[in-house]
NUVO-537307 format. One record per residue: residue number from 1; residue in one letter; chain; x, y, z of N, C-alpha, C in turn. Coordinates in Angstrom, 1 decimal, decimal comma. Layout:
// NUVO-537307
 num residu chaine   n_xx   n_yy   n_zz  ca_xx  ca_yy  ca_zz   c_xx   c_yy   c_zz
 NUM      a      A      X      Y      Z      X      Y      Z      X      Y      Z
...
// end
This chain:
// NUVO-537307
 num residu chaine   n_xx   n_yy   n_zz  ca_xx  ca_yy  ca_zz   c_xx   c_yy   c_zz
   1      m      A  251,8   88,3  -86,2  250,8   88,2  -87,2  249,5   87,6  -86,5
   2      t      A  248,4   88,3  -87,1  247,1   87,8  -86,6  246,3   87,2  -87,8
   3      a      A  245,4   86,1  -87,4  244,4   85,5  -88,2  243,1   86,1  -88,3
   4      t      A  242,9   87,2  -87,6  241,5   87,7  -87,8  241,4   88,7  -88,7
   5      p      A  240,2   88,7  -89,5  240,1   89,5  -90,6  240,2   91,1  -90,4
   6      d      A  240,7   91,7  -91,2  240,6   93,3  -91,2  239,1   93,7  -91,5
   7      v      A  238,6   94,4  -90,7  237,2   95,0  -90,8  237,5   96,4  -91,3
   8      d      A  236,9   96,9  -92,4  237,2   98,1  -93,1  235,7   98,7  -93,2
   9      a      A  235,7   99,9  -93,9  234,2  100,5  -94,0  233,6   99,5  -95,0
  10      f      A  234,1   99,0  -95,9  233,2   98,3  -96,9  233,0   97,2  -96,3
  11      t      A  233,7   96,0  -95,5  233,4   94,9  -95,0  232,5   95,1  -93,6
  12      r      A  232,4   96,1  -93,1  231,7   96,5  -91,9  230,4   95,6  -91,7
  13      t      A  229,6   95,8  -92,8  228,2   95,1  -93,1  228,1   93,8  -92,8
  14      y      A  229,5   93,1  -93,6  229,4   91,8  -93,5  229,8   91,0  -92,2
  15      w      A  230,6   91,8  -91,4  231,1   91,3  -90,3  229,9   91,4  -89,1
  16      d      A  229,4   92,8  -89,1  228,3   93,2  -88,3  227,1   92,2  -88,5
  17      a      A  227,0   91,4  -89,4  225,8   90,7  -89,8  226,3   89,3  -89,2
  18      a      A  227,6   89,0  -89,5  228,0   87,7  -88,8  228,3   87,9  -87,4
  19      a      A  228,3   88,9  -86,8  228,2   89,1  -85,2  226,8   88,8  -84,7
  20      e      A  225,8   88,9  -85,6  224,4   88,6  -85,4  223,9   87,1  -85,7
  21      g      A  224,8   86,4  -86,4  224,7   85,1  -86,8  224,1   84,9  -88,2
  22      r      A  224,4   86,0  -89,1  223,9   86,1  -90,4  224,9   86,2  -91,3
  23      l      A  224,8   85,3  -92,3  225,9   85,4  -93,4  225,2   86,2  -94,6
  24      l      A  226,2   87,1  -95,1  225,6   87,8  -96,2  226,6   87,6  -97,5
  25      l      A  225,9   87,9  -98,6  226,6   87,7  -99,8  226,5   89,0 -100,6
  26      r      A  227,1   89,1 -101,7  227,1   90,3 -102,4  226,4   89,8 -103,7
  27      h      A  225,5   90,7 -104,1  224,4   90,2 -105,3  224,5   91,4 -106,3
  28      c      A  224,6   91,0 -107,5  224,9   91,7 -108,7  223,3   92,1 -109,6
  29      a      A  222,9   93,2 -109,5  221,7   93,4 -110,0  221,8   93,3 -111,5
  30      g      A  222,8   93,6 -112,3  223,1   93,4 -113,7  223,0   92,0 -114,3
  31      c      A  223,7   90,9 -113,6  223,7   89,6 -114,1  223,0   88,7 -113,1
  32      d      A  222,5   89,1 -112,1  221,8   88,4 -111,1  222,4   87,1 -110,4
  33      r      A  223,7   87,5 -110,0  224,4   86,4 -109,7  225,1   86,9 -108,4
  34      a      A  225,1   85,8 -107,3  225,8   86,2 -106,1  227,1   85,9 -106,1
  35      h      A  228,0   86,5 -105,4  229,5   86,3 -105,2  229,9   86,2 -103,7
  36      h      A  231,1   85,7 -103,6  231,6   85,7 -102,4  233,2   85,4 -102,6
  37      y      A  234,1   86,1 -102,2  234,3   87,0 -101,2  233,7   88,4 -101,3
  38      p      A  233,2   89,2 -100,5  232,7   90,5 -100,8  233,7   91,4 -101,7
  39      r      A  233,0   91,9 -102,8  233,7   92,8 -103,6  232,9   93,9 -103,9
  40      e      A  233,3   95,0 -104,2  232,7   96,3 -104,6  232,2   96,2 -105,9
  41      f      A  232,4   95,2 -106,9  232,1   95,0 -108,1  231,7   93,6 -108,4
  42      c      A  231,2   93,5 -109,4  230,7   92,0 -109,9  231,8   91,2 -110,6
  43      p      A  232,2   89,8 -109,9  233,4   89,3 -110,6  232,9   88,6 -112,0
  44      y      A  231,8   88,7 -112,3  231,3   88,0 -113,5  231,1   88,8 -114,7
  45      c      A  230,3   90,0 -114,3  230,1   91,0 -115,6  230,7   92,3 -115,1
  46      w      A  231,6   92,6 -114,2  232,2   93,7 -113,9  231,3   94,8 -113,5
  47      g      A  230,0   94,5 -113,2  229,0   95,5 -112,8  229,3   96,2 -111,4
  48      e      A  228,9   97,5 -111,2  228,9   98,0 -110,1  227,7   98,0 -109,3
  49      s      A  226,7   97,4 -109,9  225,2   97,5 -108,9  225,3   96,2 -108,1
  50      v      A  226,0   96,1 -107,2  226,0   95,2 -106,3  225,5   95,6 -104,8
  51      a      A  224,8   94,8 -104,2  224,4   95,0 -103,0  224,3   93,9 -102,0
  52      w      A  224,6   93,9 -100,7  224,3   92,8  -99,7  223,0   92,3  -99,7
  53      r      A  223,0   90,7  -99,6  221,6   90,1  -99,4  221,9   89,0  -98,6
  54      p      A  221,1   88,6  -97,9  221,1   87,4  -97,0  221,3   86,2  -97,6
  55      a      A  222,2   85,4  -97,0  222,2   84,0  -97,7  221,5   83,2  -96,9
  56      s      A  221,1   82,0  -97,2  220,7   80,9  -96,6  221,1   80,2  -95,3
  57      g      A  222,5   80,2  -95,6  223,4   79,5  -94,6  223,6   78,0  -94,9
  58      r      A  222,8   77,6  -96,0  223,0   76,3  -96,3  224,2   76,1  -97,4
  59      a      A  224,8   74,8  -97,5  226,0   74,8  -98,3  226,0   73,0  -98,4
  60      t      A  226,9   72,7  -99,5  227,3   71,5  -99,7  228,8   71,4  -99,5
  61      l      A  229,3   70,4  -99,3  230,9   70,3  -99,1  231,2   69,8 -100,5
  62      y      A  232,2   70,7 -100,9  232,9   70,4 -102,3  234,2   69,7 -102,3
  63      t      A  234,7   70,2 -101,2  236,2   69,5 -100,7  236,8   70,0  -99,7
  64      w      A  237,8   69,2  -99,1  238,3   69,4  -97,9  239,7   68,8  -97,7
  65      s      A  240,3   69,3  -96,6  241,7   68,7  -96,2  241,8   68,8  -94,8
  66      v      A  242,2   67,7  -94,0  242,3   67,8  -92,7  244,0   68,4  -92,5
  67      v      A  244,1   69,3  -91,9  245,2   70,1  -91,4  245,7   69,5  -90,0
  68      h      A  246,9   68,9  -90,1  247,6   68,3  -89,0  248,7   69,1  -88,4
  69      r      A  249,2   70,1  -89,2  250,3   70,9  -88,6  250,1   72,4  -89,4
  70      n      A  250,1   73,4  -88,6  250,1   74,7  -88,7  250,7   75,5  -87,9
  71      d      A  251,9   76,1  -88,0  252,6   76,8  -87,1  252,1   78,4  -86,9
  72      l      A  251,0   78,9  -87,6  250,6   80,1  -87,4  249,5   80,3  -86,6
  73      p      A  249,6   81,2  -85,6  248,7   81,4  -84,7  247,4   81,9  -85,2
  74      p      A  246,2   81,7  -84,8  245,8   80,6  -83,8  245,7   79,2  -84,2
  75      f      A  246,0   79,0  -85,6  245,6   77,4  -86,2  246,5   76,4  -85,4
  76      g      A  247,7   76,7  -84,9  248,4   75,6  -84,5  247,7   75,1  -83,1
  77      e      A  247,0   75,9  -82,4  246,1   75,5  -81,3  245,0   74,5  -81,6
  78      r      A  244,6   74,5  -83,2  243,5   73,8  -83,4  243,8   72,6  -84,1
  79      v      A  244,8   72,3  -84,6  245,0   71,1  -85,2  244,6   69,8  -84,5
  80      p      A  244,2   68,9  -85,2  243,7   68,8  -86,6  242,4   69,6  -86,7
  81      y      A  242,2   70,2  -87,9  241,2   70,8  -88,3  240,7   70,7  -89,8
  82      v      A  239,5   70,8  -90,1  239,2   70,6  -91,5  239,0   71,9  -92,3
  83      a      A  240,0   72,2  -93,1  240,0   73,2  -94,1  239,0   72,8  -95,3
  84      a      A  238,3   73,7  -95,7  237,1   73,1  -96,7  236,7   74,1  -97,8
  85      v      A  236,1   73,7  -98,8  235,6   74,7  -99,8  234,2   74,0  -99,8
  86      v      A  233,3   74,8  -99,7  231,8   74,7  -99,7  231,1   75,3 -100,9
  87      d      A  230,2   74,6 -101,3  229,1   75,6 -102,5  228,1   75,9 -101,7
  88      l      A  227,8   77,3 -101,6  226,8   77,7 -100,9  225,5   77,8 -101,8
  89      a      A  224,3   77,5 -101,2  223,2   77,2 -102,0  222,8   78,4 -102,9
  90      e      A  223,3   79,5 -102,7  223,1   80,6 -103,7  224,0   80,9 -104,8
  91      g      A  225,0   79,7 -104,7  225,9   79,5 -106,2  227,3   79,7 -105,7
  92      p      A  227,6   80,9 -105,1  229,3   80,9 -104,8  229,8   79,8 -104,0
  93      r      A  231,2   79,7 -104,4  232,0   78,6 -103,4  232,9   79,5 -102,4
  94      m      A  233,1   79,2 -101,5  233,6   79,5 -100,3  234,7   78,8  -99,6
  95      m      A  235,6   79,6  -99,0  236,7   78,6  -98,2  236,3   78,8  -96,7
  96      t      A  236,4   77,8  -95,9  235,9   77,9  -94,7  236,6   76,6  -93,8
  97      e      A  235,7   76,4  -92,6  236,2   75,3  -91,8  234,8   74,4  -91,8
  98      v      A  235,0   73,2  -91,9  234,0   72,4  -91,3  234,2   72,0  -89,8
  99      v      A  233,3   72,1  -88,9  233,5   72,0  -87,4  232,6   70,8  -86,9
 100      d      A  232,6   70,2  -85,8  231,7   69,5  -85,1  231,3   68,3  -85,9
 101      c      A  232,5   67,7  -86,7  232,1   66,5  -87,7  233,4   65,6  -87,5
 102      p      A  233,5   64,3  -87,3  234,6   63,5  -87,2  235,0   63,5  -88,6
 103      e      A  236,2   63,3  -88,9  236,9   63,3  -90,2  236,3   62,0  -91,1
 104      a      A  236,0   60,9  -90,1  235,5   59,9  -91,1  234,1   60,0  -91,6
 105      d      A  233,5   61,1  -91,0  232,1   61,3  -91,5  232,1   62,5  -92,7
 106      l      A  233,2   62,9  -93,0  233,2   63,9  -94,1  232,9   63,2  -95,5
 107      r      A  231,9   64,0  -96,2  231,7   63,3  -97,7  231,3   64,4  -98,7
 108      i      A  232,0   64,3  -99,6  231,8   65,3 -100,8  230,1   65,3 -101,1
 109      g      A  229,7   66,4 -101,1  228,3   66,6 -101,3  227,5   66,7 -100,0
 110      m      A  228,2   66,4  -99,0  227,3   66,5  -97,5  226,6   67,8  -97,4
 111      d      A  225,4   67,8  -96,8  224,9   68,9  -96,6  225,3   69,6  -95,2
 112      l      A  225,5   70,9  -95,0  226,0   71,7  -94,1  225,4   73,0  -93,8
 113      d      A  225,4   73,6  -92,7  224,7   74,7  -92,1  226,0   75,7  -91,6
 114      v      A  225,6   76,9  -91,8  226,6   77,9  -91,3  226,5   77,9  -90,0
 115      a      A  227,5   78,0  -89,0  227,5   78,6  -87,8  228,6   79,5  -87,8
 116      f      A  228,8   80,3  -86,5  229,7   81,3  -86,4  230,7   81,3  -85,3
 117      r      A  231,9   81,2  -85,4  233,0   81,0  -84,3  233,4   82,5  -83,9
 118      p      A  233,8   82,6  -82,5  234,3   84,1  -82,2  235,9   83,8  -82,7
 119      e      A  236,6   85,0  -83,3  237,7   85,0  -83,6  238,3   86,7  -83,2
 120      g      A  238,8   86,8  -82,1  239,0   88,2  -81,7  237,7   89,0  -81,5
 121      d      A  237,9   90,0  -82,4  236,4   90,9  -82,4  235,6   90,6  -83,3
 122      v      A  235,7   89,6  -84,2  234,6   89,1  -85,0  234,2   87,7  -84,9
 123      r      A  233,2   87,4  -85,6  232,5   86,0  -85,7  232,9   85,5  -87,0
 124      v      A  233,4   84,5  -87,3  234,0   83,9  -88,8  232,9   82,8  -88,9
 125      p      A  232,3   82,8  -90,2  231,5   81,8  -90,6  232,2   80,4  -90,6
 126      v      A  231,8   79,3  -90,1  232,2   77,9  -90,5  231,2   77,1  -90,7
 127      f      A  231,2   75,9  -91,1  230,1   75,0  -91,1  230,2   73,8  -90,4
 128      t      A  228,8   73,4  -90,3  228,7   72,1  -89,4  227,7   71,1  -90,3
 129      p      A  227,5   69,9  -90,0  226,8   69,0  -90,6  225,3   69,3  -90,5
 130      r      A  224,6   69,1  -91,5  223,2   69,6  -91,3  222,4   68,5  -90,5
 131      r      A  221,9   68,8  -89,3  221,1   68,0  -88,4  219,6   67,6  -88,8
 132      s      A  219,0   68,0  -89,6  217,9   68,0  -89,7  217,5   66,9  -91,0
// end
């Protein structure tokens, strides 16, 4: 079992951008809303006029859980880690990890910035506390 994402023809644009340190979202021209995870249609209006757009990389922490045990590779090597849900500045919520932050410093609503961690052949978006 592998924890690395499957890259296919549709998601290649997303993962190529991540490899360059850029986070992309899908944006619907019909209802003018962004969504994540990437889909070929809009989950709000079901429109098919969706395209990739760069995201700011800014987010706020919505909720989190500190994982102390996980038997699935590669997660077991990382425990404890912070599994999180963040609200992206563009609107969508995203499941991710918060890294480089002591557990005691985590706060709902804290400002975060995207970072990218290598995972096999891809770079996965994770979030760190905003330092500015």
